[in-house]
C-alpha positions in Angstrom: 38.8 -24.6 15.3 36.8 -21.9 13.8 38.5 -18.9 11.7 38.2 -15.4 12.9 35.6 -14.8 9.8 33.6 -17.7 11.1 33.6 -16.6 14.7 32.7 -13.2 13.6 29.7 -14.1 11.6 28.4 -16.3 14.4 28.6 -13.2 16.8 26.9 -11.2 14.2 24.2 -13.8 13.5 23.7 -14.2 17.2 22.8 -10.4 17.8 20.6 -10.6 14.9 22.8 -8.6 12.2 22.7 -10.0 8.7 26.2 -9.5 7.1 25.1 -10.4 3.6 22.9 -7.6 2.4 19.5 -8.1 1.1 19.1 -7.5 -2.8 16.9 -5.0 -2.3 19.5 -2.8 -0.5 21.6 -3.3 -3.0 19.5 -1.8 -6.0 18.5 1.1 -3.9 22.4 2.0 -3.2 22.9 1.6 -7.1 19.7 3.7 -8.0 21.0 6.4 -5.2 24.3 6.5 -6.9 22.7 6.7 -10.3 20.7 9.6 -9.4 23.7 11.7 -8.4 25.9 10.8 -11.4 22.9 11.8 -13.6 23.0 15.3 -12.1 26.6 15.4 -12.4 26.7 14.3 -15.8 23.9 17.0 -16.9 25.7 20.0 -15.0 25.1 22.6 -16.1 21.5 21.4 -15.7 20.5 23.9 -18.5 22.0 24.9 -21.9 23.6 23.1 -24.7 25.6 19.8 -23.8 26.8 17.0 -26.1 23.9 14.7 -27.3 25.8 11.6 -25.7 26.0 13.4 -22.4 22.4 14.0 -22.5 21.5 10.5 -23.4 23.8 9.0 -20.6 22.4 11.4 -17.9 18.8 10.8 -18.7 19.4 7.1 -19.1 20.9 7.3 -15.6 17.8 8.8 -13.9 15.4 6.2 -15.8 17.5 3.4 -14.6 17.4 4.7 -11.3 14.0 4.8 -11.1 13.6 1.1 -12.6 16.0 -0.1 -9.9 13.8 1.7 -7.2 10.8 0.1 -8.6 12.3 -3.4 -8.5 13.6 -3.0 -4.9 10.2 -2.8 -3.9 8.7 -5.6 -5.6 7.1 -8.7 -3.6 10.1 -10.7 -4.7 13.5 -10.6 -6.4 12.8 -9.8 -10.4 13.4 -12.6 -12.7 16.0 -10.7 -14.7 18.0 -10.6 -11.3 17.4 -14.0 -10.3 18.6 -15.0 -13.9 21.5 -13.0 -13.4 22.3 -14.8 -10.1 21.7 -18.2 -11.3 24.5 -17.5 -14.4 27.2 -16.6 -11.8 29.7 -19.5 -11.1 29.1 -21.2 -7.8 32.0 -19.2 -6.0 30.8 -16.0 -7.2 27.1 -16.6 -6.4 27.9 -17.0 -2.4 29.8 -13.8 -2.6 28.3 -11.5 -5.3 26.3 -9.2 -3.1 29.3 -8.5 -0.8 31.6 -8.2 -3.7 29.1 -5.5 -5.2 28.2 -4.0 -2.0 31.4 -3.1 -0.6 32.9 -1.1 -3.5 29.7 0.8 -3.7 29.6 1.6 -0.1 33.2 3.0 -0.8 31.8 4.9 -3.5 29.1 6.5 -1.4 31.6 7.3 1.2 33.9 9.2 -1.2 30.9 10.9 -2.5 29.9 12.1 1.1 33.5 13.5 1.7 33.3 15.2 -1.7 30.5 17.4 -0.2 31.7 20.7 0.8 30.3 23.6 2.8 28.4 21.1 5.1 29.6 22.8 8.3 29.2 26.3 6.7 25.5 25.6 5.8 24.7 24.6 9.6 26.3 28.0 10.8 24.0 29.9 8.7 26.2 30.3 5.6 23.8 29.5 2.8 24.4 28.6 -0.7 20.8 27.8 -1.7 18.3 30.9 -2.3 15.3 28.9 -1.2 16.9 28.4 2.3 17.9 31.8 2.8 14.5 33.3 1.8 13.0 30.8 4.2 15.2 32.2 7.2 14.7 35.9 6.4 10.8 35.3 6.0 10.7 33.5 9.8 12.6 36.7 10.9 9.8 38.8 9.2 7.2 36.8 11.3 9.2 37.1 14.5 9.0 40.8 14.0 5.2 40.8 13.5 5.4 41.4 9.6 3.6 39.3 6.7 6.5 38.0 4.5 3.8 37.3 2.0 3.6 41.1 0.9 7.2 42.1 1.6 9.1 41.7 -1.9 12.1 44.0 -0.3 13.3 40.9 1.7 14.3 39.6 -1.6 17.0 42.3 -1.8 17.8 41.7 2.2 18.4 38.0 1.7 21.0 38.9 -1.2 22.5 41.5 1.0 23.1 38.8 3.8 23.7 35.8 1.6 25.0 37.0 -1.9 26.6 33.5 -2.4 22.9 32.1 -2.4 22.4 33.1 -5.7 18.5 33.8 -7.0 16.9 31.8 -9.6 17.1 33.8 -12.9 13.9 34.6 -14.8 13.7 34.4 -18.8 13.4 37.8 -20.2 15.2 41.1 -19.3 18.8 40.9 -18.8 19.2 37.1 -19.3 17.3 37.0 -22.7 14.5 34.5 -23.9 16.5 31.7 -25.2 15.7 28.8 -22.8 18.9 26.8 -23.9 21.0 30.0 -22.6 20.8 29.2 -18.7 22.7 32.1 -17.3 26.0 31.4 -15.5 26.7 32.2 -11.8 29.0 35.0 -12.7 26.2 36.7 -14.7 23.7 36.1 -12.2 25.8 37.5 -9.5 26.6 40.8 -11.7 23.0 41.4 -12.5 22.3 41.0 -8.9 25.1 43.1 -7.7 24.2 46.0 -9.8 20.2 45.9 -9.4 21.0 45.6 -5.1 23.0 48.8 -5.6 21.0 50.6 -8.1 17.0 50.2 -7.4 16.1 52.1 -10.4 17.7 49.7 -13.1 15.9 46.8 -11.4 14.6 44.9 -14.4 12.5 41.6 -15.1 15.6 39.2 -14.5 14.6 38.3 -11.0 10.9 38.0 -9.5 11.5 39.4 -6.0 8.2 37.8 -4.8 10.0 34.4 -5.2 11.3 35.2 -1.4 7.9 34.1 -0.6 6.9 31.4 -2.9 6.2 28.3 -0.6 3.2 27.9 1.8 3.7 28.7 5.4 4.2 25.5 7.2 7.9 25.8 6.8 7.9 29.2 8.4 6.3 28.0 11.7 8.6 24.9 11.7 11.5 27.2 11.4 10.5 29.9 14.0 11.7 27.9 17.3 15.4 27.8 15.8 15.3 31.3 14.7 14.1 32.5 18.0 16.5 30.3 19.8 19.4 32.1 18.0 20.5 29.3 15.9 22.4 30.4 13.1 20.9 28.2 10.2 17.4 26.8 9.9 19.0 23.8 7.9 19.1 21.9 11.6 15.3 21.2 10.8 16.2 19.2 7.5 18.7 16.9 9.6 15.7 16.4 12.5 13.8 15.7 9.6 16.0 13.3 8.0 16.4 11.7 11.4 12.7 11.3 11.7 12.2 9.8 8.4 15.1 7.2 9.3 13.5 6.4 12.5 10.2 5.6 10.4 11.9 3.3 8.1 13.7 1.4 10.6 10.4 1.0 12.8 8.9 -1.0 9.6 12.2 -2.9 9.0 12.8 -6.5 10.4 15.4 -6.5 13.2 17.8 -8.6 11.1 17.8 -6.3 8.5 17.9 -3.0 10.2 21.8 -2.5 10.4 21.8 -2.9 6.4 18.7 -0.4 6.2 20.5 2.1 8.3 23.8 1.9 6.2 22.0 2.5 3.0 19.5 5.6 4.7 22.6 7.4 6.2 25.1 7.0 3.4 22.9 7.4 0.4 24.9 9.9 -1.3 22.0 11.6 -3.0 20.3 12.2 0.1 23.3 13.7 1.7 24.0 15.8 -0.9 20.7 17.3 -1.0 19.5 17.7 2.8 21.4 20.9 3.5 20.6 22.4 0.0 16.8 22.4 0.5 14.0 21.8 2.9 12.0 18.8 0.8 13.0 16.3 3.3 10.9 18.4 5.9 7.8 18.1 3.9 8.6 14.6 2.6 9.0 13.3 6.1 5.4 14.2 6.7 4.1 12.5 3.8 6.3 9.3 4.6 4.5 9.7 8.2 1.1 9.8 6.6 1.6 6.2 4.7 3.2 4.8 7.7 0.3 5.4 9.8 -2.4 5.2 7.1 -4.6 2.9 9.4 -4.9 6.0 11.8 -7.3 8.1 9.6 -7.3 11.4 11.7 -3.5 11.6 12.2 -2.8 10.2 8.6 -5.0 12.8 7.1 -3.5 15.7 9.3 -0.1 14.7 8.7 -0.6 14.5 4.7 -2.3 18.1 5.1 0.7 19.5 7.0 3.1 18.3 4.3 1.1 20.2 1.7 1.5 23.2 3.8 5.4 23.2 4.0 6.2 22.8 0.1 4.4 22.2 -3.1 6.4 18.9 -3.6 4.0 17.4 -1.2 0.9 18.3 -3.3 1.9 15.4 -6.0 1.2 12.8 -3.3 -2.3 14.2 -2.2 -4.3 12.8 -5.1 -2.5 9.2 -4.7 -3.2 9.3 -1.1 -7.1 9.9 -1.5 -7.0 7.3 -4.4 -5.8 4.6 -1.9 -8.3 6.1 0.7 -11.3 5.9 -1.6 -10.4 2.2 -2.4 -10.1 1.4 1.1 -12.6 3.3 2.7 -15.0 4.7 -0.2 -16.0 8.3 -0.5 -17.0 8.8 3.3 -13.5 8.1 4.1 -12.1 10.6 1.4 -14.4 13.2 2.8 -13.5 12.7 6.4 -9.8 12.6 5.8 -10.1 15.5 3.2 -11.7 17.5 5.8 -8.8 16.8 8.6 -6.2 17.4 5.5 -7.8 20.9 4.7 -7.8 21.7 8.3 -3.8 20.9 8.7 -3.2 22.9 5.3 -5.0 25.9 6.2 -4.1 26.6 9.8 -0.7 27.5 9.2 -1.7 29.4 6.3 -4.6 31.3 7.9 -3.1 34.2 9.4 -1.4 35.2 6.2 -4.7 34.4 3.9 -6.7 36.8 6.3 -4.0 39.3 6.0 -3.7 39.2 2.5 -5.4 36.6 0.3 -4.4 37.7 -3.0 -0.6 37.9 -2.2 -0.5 34.6 -0.6 -2.6 32.8 -3.5 0.0 34.2 -6.0 2.9 33.4 -3.7 2.3 29.7 -3.8 1.8 29.4 -7.3 4.8 31.3 -8.5 7.1 27.9 -9.1 4.7 27.3 -11.9 3.5 30.8 -13.1 7.1 32.3 -12.9 9.0 31.9 -16.7 11.9 30.3 -15.1 14.8 28.7 -17.2 14.3 24.8 -18.0 16.7 22.6 -15.6 16.8 19.2 -14.5 17.7 15.4 -14.9 14.5 14.4 -16.7 13.3 14.2 -20.1 13.8 18.0 -20.9 17.4 17.4 -20.5 17.1 15.5 -24.1 16.3 19.1 -25.6 19.6 20.5 -23.8 21.4 18.0 -26.2 19.3 18.8 -29.4 17.7 15.4 -29.2 14.1 17.0 -28.7 12.5 20.1 -29.4 12.6 22.6 -26.3 9.0 23.4 -27.0 7.4 25.7 -24.6 6.8 25.1 -20.7 3.1 24.7 -21.5 3.6 21.8 -23.4 6.0 20.1 -20.9 3.1 20.6 -18.5 0.6 19.2 -20.3 3.1 16.1 -20.6 3.5 16.2 -16.9 -0.7 16.1 -16.3 -0.9 13.2 -18.7 1.5 11.3 -17.1 0.1 12.1 -13.6 -3.1 11.2 -14.9 -2.1 7.8 -16.2 -0.5 6.9 -13.0 -3.5 7.6 -11.0 -5.9 5.5 -13.1 -3.0 3.0 -12.9 -3.2 3.0 -9.2 -7.0 3.0 -8.9 -7.0 -0.4 -11.3 -4.3 -2.2 -9.6 -5.4 -5.5 -7.9 -4.2 -4.7 -4.7 -4.0 -1.6 -2.6 -0.3 -0.8 -2.1 1.7 2.2 -1.0 4.0 2.4 -4.3 2.4 6.1 -4.5 5.4 7.1 -2.5 7.6 6.4 -5.6 4.9 7.1 -8.4 3.7 10.3 -7.4 7.1 11.9 -8.1 7.6 10.4 -11.6 5.5 12.9 -13.4 8.0 15.5 -12.2 10.6 14.0 -14.5 8.5 15.1 -17.4 8.2 18.7 -16.2 10.1 21.9 -17.7 12.0 22.1 -14.5 13.2 18.6 -13.1 16.0 19.5 -10.7 17.6 16.6 -8.6 16.0 17.7 -5.4 12.6 16.4 -6.5 14.1 12.9 -6.9 16.8 12.7 -4.1 14.5 11.3 -1.6 12.9 8.5 -3.6 15.3 5.9 -2.4 14.3 7.1 1.2 11.0 6.1 0.1 12.0 3.0 -1.5 13.8 1.8 1.6 10.6 2.3 3.2 8.5 0.3 0.8 11.1 -2.5 0.6 11.2 -3.0 4.7 7.2 -3.2 4.2 7.9 -5.5 1.6 10.5 -7.5 4.1 8.1 -7.3 7.3 5.3 -9.0 5.2 7.7 -12.1 4.0 5.1 -14.2 2.0 1.9 -13.5 4.0 -0.9 -12.3 1.8 -4.0 -11.8 4.3 -6.4 -10.0 1.9 -9.5 -8.1 3.0 -12.2 -6.8 0.6 -11.8 -3.0 0.0 -14.6 -0.6 -0.1 -14.1 -0.6 -3.8 -12.7 -2.1 -6.8 -9.9 -4.3 -5.8 -8.5 -6.7 -3.4 -6.5 -5.0 -0.5 -4.1 -5.7 2.1 -4.0 -4.4 5.6 -1.3 -2.6 7.1 1.5 -2.9 6.4 0.4 -3.3 2.7 1.9 -5.4 -0.1 1.2 -6.1 -3.9 0.0 -9.6 -4.9 2.7 -12.4 -5.2 0.7 -14.3 -7.7 3.2 -15.3 -10.5 6.2 -13.7 -8.8 9.5 -15.3 -8.0 9.8 -16.3 -4.1 11.7 -13.7 -2.2 15.3 -14.6 -2.0 16.5 -15.1 1.6 18.5 -12.2 1.9 21.3 -12.6 -0.8 22.4 -13.9 -4.1 23.3 -17.3 -2.6 19.9 -18.2 -1.5 
């Protein structure tokens, strides 16, 4: 007679659900947890911290990147194979479940520890970027140009005082990059300057109220027009769309585990309502998902760039892939469609005030903001590196970005790993907040699903230039790799 466990296993196997998770999902889960813990260790994200904490936090983010990369490889990494082989026979068969279950509980606890979720969806914003986007949408609905209305900065503070603005070095906050102002200091200065316009100094840049491209405004217009109290419902819709794209690429037997990873990713859950990065990145993901559809894919990546500047880092990698697949004609063709998708949402504001619009979208790079983040700059917070200047960190970021582009161009096969590589240079930036990397586990899940959908099939075609390529979906060569494990450590 079969036990309850055996009968349950047969039932789930019969309906196509794998109970023992694939090793890829475990690595992605671990990376998601590490990113969140790195941010917690390095909080506050700027200022003096003990050297040990600095090393621990930065090491956590590095390890998270390494695990995400390993999870998207064509086969189980050799170090993981050796770890599996060294386990006792009993533990080997249950190792994935033994690791997966406590990690799942950790993720659930982190989600329940996230406060203010309901308040955010009710319009009680705690992040300045979201509050600014909301008030800019209202200006658009009233026929005003938000890119020339700096006064909206103070109106946003009046309505959402808990959404503290980003401080600027100089003025009331001093010039020491290692002395990031505390929240109470920021609030005090904002309160005084809002009440007394004559004493306003250089501690804030009112133009930051419109420091994003206009795509986010047009997407949020229907929500504000319909009377919804929060534009963050747009982020939830974008998250749902991204999950749908990943599940569409995932083999049927792995969709349950993939859905679990996507929904219960603590770093995604903690950031989905703190910014609108996912609104931009879902278009980036869709551009790679439909890479074979030339016009649609180009329009998607162009519109992603019209929503937030984070998407700009993906654009050169996108055209490197296009050049290797289709040559210069493909680059020019897709470049034209991408430019149209970027310019159309911004065109009314460009025509109305081209200089104001241009300055606004470059403010995140030109304003002298304090350093923050979970990247290399955190080593300076612990005194392990000189803090230097923003220009040095920008140069380092550019060098890493260029090196990764060359790496992607010279690879033996064309693969969509740009979804991970494009964000790595931001780790070397003067400002590397968690929200830059919070959606890397989502991208890694799509890449892992792509590998699972391929199995060991390697139908190669000759690209337009320089390397061997794979048709959609794309995969890296398996030459010299360890064969794909059949779903668990026990295989």
